[in-house]
N, C-alpha and C positions, 0 to 999 in steps of 0.2 A: 436541492432542498436548503432553505434558509430559515433562520430563526424569525419569529414574528417581530414586528417593529417594537422597540422599547418605548415606554412612555417618556414624554419630554421632560418630566419633572424628576427624573432619576438622579441627575447630577447632585443636588443637595444631599440626598440620602446617602450616596456613595461617599462624598467628601467627608461626611460626619464620621465615617467608619475608618478613615485613613489616619494613621499616627503621624506620618511625616507631613510637615507643612506643605500645602499645595501652592505652587507658583501662581501669583495673581494674573500674570500674563506670560504664559510659557512661550519660549522662543524656539524650543526644540522638544520633540517627543522621541526619545531614543529607545527602541525596542530590541533587546538583544537576547539571542539564544545564549545558553550557558556553556555546556561542554563543547569544546572545539571552537568557541567564539569568544565570549567574554572571559572564559577561564583559560584561554589559550594565548600563545604568543610569548615572546621573550619576557621574562620577569620584569625587567626595567620598564617595558612598555605597559605591562599590566599595572604596575604601581603608578605609573604616570597617568594612565586613564582613570584608575580608581580615585586618585587624588583629585583629579579634575572634576569627576562626578560629585565628589564630596563638597567641592567649593562652589558648584553650580546649582545647588538645590533650588534656588529661587528663580532660575532661568530654564532649567532642563528637567522635564519629567522623564524618569527612567523606569522602564518596564522590563522585567524578566519575562521571556517567553520560552518555556522549557518543557522537555518531556519528563523531567523529574516530578515526583510527587512532592507535596509540601514538606513532609518529614525530611526528605533528602535535601530540599532547598535549605531548610533550617540547619542541617548538619554542615552543608557546604558553607553557609554564611559564617558559622562559628570558626571555620578554618580560614576563610578568605579575609576576615577582618584583620588578620595578621599582616596582609598585604595592603590593607587600607580600603577594601571594598565597602562602600556604604550600603545600607539597605535601600532597595529600590522603593519607588512610590507604590508600585503595584506588581503583582506576580500573576502571569498566566502560566499555569502548570498543567501536568497531565496531558500534554499535547493539545491543549485548548479546552479541556473538560472542567477546569477549575479556575476561578479568578479570586485573588485574595489580596488583602492589605500587605504591602511589602515589608512592613516592620513586624506586625503582630502575626502575620501569616494566617489570619482568620479569613475564611471564605466570605465573599460578599454575596449574601443570599439573593439579592435582586438579579444578579447576573448568572448565578449557578442554577437557580430554580428552573429556567427553561431547558437547560441541558439535562438536568436531573429528570425532568418529565419525559424526555426522549429515551432515557436509559431504563426506565421502569419496565421490569419483566424480561429484559433482554438477557441478563446473565443466566437466568434459569433456563432459557431456551438454548443458549449458546454453549454453556460449559459442557454439557454431555457431547455435543458435536465436536468441540475442540479437543476433548480427551481422546477422540478416535483418530485425530490427524497425526501421522508420523512426523517427527522432526521438530516438535514443539516442547518447550520446557517452561513452565510457569515462572514468572519473575516475582520476587517478594516485594511487590509494590502495594502500598496502602492507598487505594483510590476507590471512590464510590461510583465513578462514571466511565470506567474503561477497564479492559483486561489487557495485561501485558505479558509477553512471552519472549523467550530467547528462541531463535530458530537455528536449525541445522540446514544450511543452503543445499547441501547434497541430498537431503531427504525430503524437503518440503515440496509439495506439489501445488503450484499457484492455483490450480483449478479448485482445490479444496477450499482455499480462502475466498475465491470468487463465489463459491456456493454459499458461503456464510452471509454474503452481503444482501441476499434476498430477505434476510431477517431484519433489515433496517440498520445495518452497521457498515462502517468503512474499515477495511483492513489495510494498515499502513506499515510498510517495512522500511526501516532506515538503518544505516550503518551496516547493511547486509547481515545483521544478526538480531535486530530488535523488531518485534511485531507488536503493534498496538491495535486493539479492536475498539473502535470508537463509535459513538452514536452517529448515524449517517448525517453528513453535512457539518459535523463539528470538527474543527481543527484549529491550529494556531491562527490562521488567517480569518476565519469566520468569527472567532471569539475576539480577536483584536478589533475588527470592524465594529462589533457590537459594543465593545468598551469605548472606542472613540466616539461612537454615536451617543452613548449614555452620558459621557462627560462633555460633549459638545466641542471636541478637539478638532482643529483644522487639519485635514489630511495633508496639506502642504507643509506642515511642521514635522511630519513623521518620517523617521528613517529606521528601517528594520535591518537586522544583521543576523546571518546564520551560516551554517556549514553543512547541515545534513538534510536528508530527504524530507524529514518532517517540518523543515522550514520552507519547503516549496510553496505551501499554501499561503504563507505570508507574502512571498514574492509575487504570487499570482493575484494578489489584491490590487496591484497597480500602484501601491505605495512605493516610495523610494526604498530600494533594497541594496544591501551590500553583501555580496557573496565573498567571504574571506578566502584567501588563497589556498588554505588547507581544506577546502570543502571536499566532501566525498564525490567520487567520480559520477555516481548516479544522479547527484544534484547538478553537477556541472553540465551534464548532457542537456539539461533543460534551458541553459542560459540563452541560446539563440531566440527562444520564444518569450523571454522575460524582458519586455521593452524598457522597464525602469529599474532593472537590477544591474548594478555595477560590479564587475569582477575585479576585486582588489588584488594588488601584488603582495601585500603584507598579510601575514597570518594572524588570526585571533585579534587581539586588541589593536595591533598595528594596522590591520585591515579595516577595523571600525573607524579609526581616526582618518585613514586615507579616504574612506567613503564619505565621512562628514565633510571633508574638504571638497571632494568631488561634487557633492550636492549643494554646495554653497553655504555651509555652516562653519567655514573656517574662521569667520570673525568671532565665533564664540570660544575658540581655542586660544590658549595662552602661548607665550613665546617658546616654551619648552617643546611644544609640538611643531611649531612652524619653522624652527631653526635647524631641525635635524631631519634627515631622510628617514622614512620608515623602512623596517626590514622587509626584504622581499623573500617570499617563500621559495625554498629550494627543496623539492621532494627527494632529492638524492643525497642530501647532506645537511649539515647544520645551517641554521638561518644566518644569512650574511647581509651586510649593508650594500645597497646598490648606489 
């Protein structure tokens, strides 16, 4: 199930709602998950990447793509500005159910309305059913187009979740402890494709990066993807089927930079990236240089 085509005139309406200046001729569209990806990696590499993003506002469009709600994104930004993280141009939040201006965090109605239409009436049908499923604990998430839960893997029965999907939703588990109940067909990948279409952005300029199972939909779009080294095992199992997804040796921000070089965007990076090796991920100990 896909969203209906967006009108070709949507770009001017969207750009008027963005606070950050829009590059006249973007050379890269970088789409990054937050937790475990943009917010992960050795602090010097995080500061290095954040500083580069701040200096490249006229060349690089930056999009957050996260499972967090907008309130959580705002709280994160207030903390991460201490490391120099600039506001993105755009935010895809709620695992693809919300699109907002990256600075004001105001949702963009033109992109949210089709998702909202799919969600109408679903909570009323689903909440009574979800309350009867053992192993679920509601998350305190402020979102209008999804339901979020913590799960107990020892108690949850996947058959109960599959039974919910006949009501027009998708049930997505990530990190082995998070459950998102989303309108059917809505995810990070579908919303990213709709966003690219509405802004007329060339798919060849796009690099996505992620670490958890809710990033799989981005990698399945066929856009260039970077799976950082600290990705969860459930996501890594899909790697052989992801023809345009690169498995980085670096974790978090270091892996993002490694992926940009792999996909031919190294010319946009400055010398501080090119002269140093990136840290390789060591799951059995501290990060080391290779």
